Steps between C-alpha positions, in 0.01 A plus 500: 500500500237363728523559874645203682188503726285444202730240364482300832122544522470389123716190574283410797197526276655299228614237738160470670336462153752242396456294813122542496475327154702198618297191571513424882420161648531345847836410647592301805740670741543373849688694770855397505763483784831698445701182427250397246528842331863470474478157336230639275720776383761243399226358257399835356605620157714798484453790256770746471566801279849633491398774275235625750698403810272267690414128567193347645393146589158343417337155537570254215129457433465879418561620149738795429407722212671816378218762445724766344852611476669797345768755581274662770408187695416132545171353613482127581198324635507185719171325445322235712144370496377726778758788528739689302813714563631756263847658526577807318851654490559849347748783502444725789357845462690825595208571737515443878385135560321585842346816364375318194362215705319737732335680212430161328330359807297819548381475133445132543293534807270757336457321176177306596603212277698325770453453870826583680510266805855588628824664402834498682865555454717177511825361369532243213854341429649783709342775301233755610144390388133573541248237548143546393207266555178581303202348326308575201236345279474466114293286263703191614410531862621637832881501547752575786861637443816500696719758308867601575679800352879472558769761467826348407681813394536482120229265469150471644289194534141400563390160620116453479327191640146468375221233585134493499368640826395158627835343409726764627566378856534142365780583277663788714755286661633371182504853355684631802759232463556607128521860603755416765710329246533811291866619501656814342821395337 
């Protein structure tokens, strides 16, 4: 059986490659007031997975697409012209989450394939999480990522926001709204 550290690193690489091959275009995203955000959430579509124990809201003009699902996990992409969010749910490892993340971040930082901009502990939907911001380049261009690893006990989740480097800030507010809507059931 593969080490969970390598499974997480492998998943990150697969997710990065998947997102890198998606066609990204420009998107309009103006700064929103809090009241406008709440109204906007009401107009969002909701995706929920009872089997994998989560729900998330996304703009109606974004497309949802199941990338893969089997007994070990679910990967679903939310696609927009200039940004993408991928949610991955999987059964937790028997390893210590914090230890695994520390080791993964150390390996991630030294890989040379990605530029780690920041990492920090946080909380998502009441569960301990890590936030990583990094950039990388591939044949499709320069990309920037906001990546969350979430420990919800029996299940672990990843949420990955990806955009072309030049579009990252433009779509960040919408991406953060989608991420804040993530709820563990």
